[in-house]
C-alpha positions in Angstrom: -81.1 48.3 -26.9 -80.0 45.1 -28.6 -78.9 41.8 -27.0 -75.4 43.2 -26.2 -76.8 45.8 -23.9 -75.7 48.6 -26.3 -77.9 50.9 -28.4 -79.2 49.4 -31.5 -76.6 49.4 -34.3 -73.6 49.5 -32.0 -71.1 46.7 -31.0 -68.2 46.3 -28.6 -64.8 44.7 -28.4 -63.5 44.6 -24.8 -59.8 43.9 -24.3 -57.4 43.6 -21.4 -54.6 45.5 -23.1 -54.1 47.1 -26.5 -51.6 49.6 -27.9 -54.4 52.1 -28.3 -58.2 51.7 -28.6 -58.2 54.2 -31.5 -55.5 52.3 -33.3 -57.6 49.2 -33.1 -60.8 50.8 -34.4 -59.0 52.3 -37.3 -57.5 48.9 -38.1 -61.0 47.5 -38.1 -62.1 50.2 -40.5 -59.3 49.3 -42.9 -60.5 45.7 -42.8 -64.1 46.8 -43.8 -65.9 47.4 -40.5 -69.0 49.5 -41.2 -68.7 51.6 -38.0 -70.6 51.7 -34.8 -67.9 49.7 -33.1 -66.7 50.5 -29.6 -63.3 49.2 -28.5 -62.5 49.3 -24.8 -59.4 48.3 -22.9 -58.3 48.0 -19.3 -54.8 49.2 -20.3 -53.2 51.0 -23.3 -49.5 50.7 -23.9 -49.4 53.5 -26.4 -52.4 55.7 -25.5 -52.5 59.0 -27.3 -53.5 62.5 -26.3 -53.6 65.8 -28.3 -50.5 67.0 -30.1 -48.7 63.6 -29.8 -48.8 63.5 -26.0 -48.9 60.2 -24.2 -52.2 59.3 -22.4 -51.8 57.1 -19.4 -54.7 54.6 -18.6 -54.4 53.8 -14.9 -56.0 50.9 -13.1 -59.8 51.1 -13.1 -60.0 54.0 -15.6 -61.9 54.1 -18.9 -60.3 53.8 -22.3 -62.8 53.6 -25.1 -62.9 54.5 -28.8 -65.9 54.6 -31.1 -65.5 53.9 -34.8 -67.7 56.1 -37.1 -67.6 55.7 -40.9 -68.8 58.7 -42.9 -70.4 60.0 -39.7 -71.9 63.2 -40.9 -72.0 65.7 -43.8 -68.5 67.2 -44.3 -69.4 70.7 -43.0 -70.1 69.4 -39.5 -68.0 66.3 -39.3 -65.1 68.1 -37.6 -67.3 69.0 -34.6 -67.7 65.4 -33.4 -65.3 66.1 -30.4 -67.9 68.5 -29.0 -70.6 65.8 -29.4 -68.4 63.4 -27.5 -67.7 65.9 -24.7 -71.4 66.6 -24.3 -72.2 62.9 -24.3 -69.6 62.2 -21.6 -70.8 65.1 -19.5 -74.4 63.8 -19.7 -73.3 60.3 -18.8 -71.5 61.3 -15.7 -74.2 63.6 -14.5 -76.8 61.0 -15.2 -75.0 58.5 -12.9 -73.7 60.9 -10.2 -76.7 63.3 -10.0 -77.6 66.8 -11.1 -75.8 68.4 -8.2 -72.6 67.6 -10.0 -73.4 70.1 -12.8 -71.8 73.1 -11.1 -68.5 71.2 -10.7 -68.3 69.3 -13.9 -67.4 71.4 -16.9 -66.3 71.1 -20.5 -63.0 72.8 -21.4 -62.3 73.8 -25.0 -61.5 72.0 -27.2 -61.8 68.5 -25.7 -61.3 68.1 -22.0 -63.6 67.5 -19.1 -62.9 69.2 -15.7 -64.1 68.4 -12.2 -63.6 71.2 -9.8 -61.3 72.9 -12.4 -59.0 69.8 -12.8 -58.8 67.5 -15.8 -60.5 64.1 -15.4 -61.0 63.2 -19.0 -59.8 63.9 -22.5 -61.1 63.3 -26.0 -59.0 62.7 -29.2 -60.6 62.5 -32.6 -58.6 60.9 -35.4 -59.7 60.4 -39.0 -58.4 58.4 -42.0 -59.5 58.0 -45.6 -60.0 54.4 -46.5 -58.8 52.8 -49.7 -62.4 52.3 -50.8 -63.2 56.1 -50.4 -64.9 55.9 -47.0 -63.8 58.2 -44.2 -63.3 56.6 -40.8 -63.2 58.5 -37.6 -62.0 57.2 -34.2 -63.4 59.1 -31.3 -61.1 58.2 -28.4 -62.3 58.9 -24.8 -60.2 58.5 -21.7 -61.6 59.0 -18.3 -59.7 59.0 -15.0 -62.3 57.1 -12.8 -60.1 55.8 -10.0 -56.6 57.2 -10.6 -54.7 60.0 -12.4 -51.2 60.7 -13.5 -49.1 62.7 -11.1 -48.1 65.3 -13.7 -50.0 66.6 -16.6 -48.3 68.7 -19.3 -51.0 71.2 -20.0 -53.6 71.1 -17.1 -53.7 69.8 -13.5 -55.1 66.3 -13.5 -57.5 64.5 -11.1 -59.8 61.6 -11.1 -63.5 61.2 -10.4 -63.0 59.2 -7.2 -60.7 61.7 -5.7 -63.2 64.4 -6.6 -65.9 62.6 -4.7 -67.6 60.9 -7.7 -67.6 57.1 -7.4 -68.4 55.7 -10.8 -66.8 52.4 -11.9 -65.5 52.4 -15.5 -67.9 49.7 -16.8 -70.9 51.5 -15.4 -69.7 54.7 -17.0 -69.2 53.0 -20.3 -72.7 51.6 -20.3 -74.1 55.1 -19.7 -71.8 56.7 -22.3 -72.8 54.3 -25.0 -76.3 55.6 -24.8 -75.7 59.3 -24.4 -73.2 59.1 -27.3 -75.7 57.4 -29.6 -78.3 60.0 -28.6 -76.0 63.0 -29.2 -74.8 61.6 -32.5 -78.5 61.2 -33.6 -79.1 64.9 -32.7 -75.9 66.1 -34.4 -76.1 64.1 -37.6 -79.8 63.9 -38.4 -81.5 66.5 -36.2 -80.3 69.9 -35.1 -76.7 69.5 -36.4 -73.9 71.4 -34.6 -76.1 74.4 -33.6 -77.9 72.4 -30.9 -74.7 70.7 -29.7 -73.0 74.0 -29.6 -75.7 75.5 -27.4 -75.7 72.6 -25.0 -71.9 72.6 -24.9 -71.7 76.3 -24.1 -74.2 75.7 -21.2 -71.6 73.4 -19.7 -68.5 75.3 -20.6 -65.7 76.2 -18.3 -64.5 79.8 -18.1 -66.8 81.7 -20.5 -66.0 85.4 -20.2 -62.7 84.8 -18.4 -59.2 86.0 -19.3 -57.3 83.2 -21.1 -54.0 82.5 -22.8 -53.9 80.2 -25.8 -50.7 78.5 -26.9 -50.6 78.1 -30.6 -48.0 76.3 -32.8 -46.3 79.6 -33.6 -47.3 82.1 -30.9 -49.0 82.7 -27.6 -52.1 84.9 -27.6 -54.1 86.5 -24.7 -57.7 87.7 -24.5 -61.1 86.7 -23.2 -63.0 83.5 -23.9 -66.2 84.9 -25.6 -67.9 81.9 -27.2 -67.7 79.2 -29.9 -68.4 80.1 -33.5 -70.6 78.0 -35.8 -67.7 75.7 -36.6 -66.6 75.1 -33.0 -63.7 77.5 -33.1 -62.9 79.5 -30.0 -63.8 83.2 -30.3 -61.2 85.2 -28.5 -61.9 88.8 -27.5 -58.9 91.0 -28.0 -58.0 94.5 -26.8 -60.0 97.3 -28.5 -62.9 95.1 -29.2 -61.3 93.0 -32.0 -62.1 89.2 -32.2 -60.0 86.3 -33.3 -61.1 82.8 -34.0 -58.9 79.9 -33.1 -59.2 76.4 -34.4 -56.7 74.5 -32.1 -54.5 75.3 -29.2 -53.7 74.8 -25.5 -55.9 77.0 -23.4 -55.0 78.3 -19.9 -57.0 80.5 -17.5 -55.4 83.4 -15.8 -54.8 82.7 -12.1 -55.9 79.1 -12.3 -54.1 75.7 -12.2 
């Protein structure tokens, strides 16, 4: 820990309101920031979710983005969203207690569910800089005290409604350390293999029947596992398997 209260090598900008925390960190990268910068905000006027969806940051919720520059060797760089999901899960369980593990689950590819309802989302955006560096914004939004009344792809909730009282600043303090720890393991230690194993241990719906909405079709099957690149492995009729890189996942008979 350094004098800022963050892990060594990390910094923070805290704002009342920004367009998007990820937009801010990418702008800092364009201006030469070396990475390791967290940007947090009480409110986002143009918060982003997956596939261009709007992300609402309600009062008392966490909006944070971490800037990483050339974060890992190219073969595993795309798996940073799983690193962030695992770090967020660890941070919340670390603050709320191990009993929460059975209710708090990771949903492929980048959501966190409490009791089967979405309480957090992760969005990773990358940009090649003019000087050749590759900047990555890891955006994390957590519904700590409130949640939107409608959610396009999955029923939403917040930690407080789910019986987990964690104030956003306290959550950020824990997340900063679990994220640094998971990045260290991912980038310099076990790579994605260790992250994948830990993520699957916390995954929602392994073995269940699912529907995945893709850009050009809808496909059904069973959620078998993740492959070595973080793609969903879908079991198909007759024993065939299909790997899916991105899509909206729904579970049969669930919200």
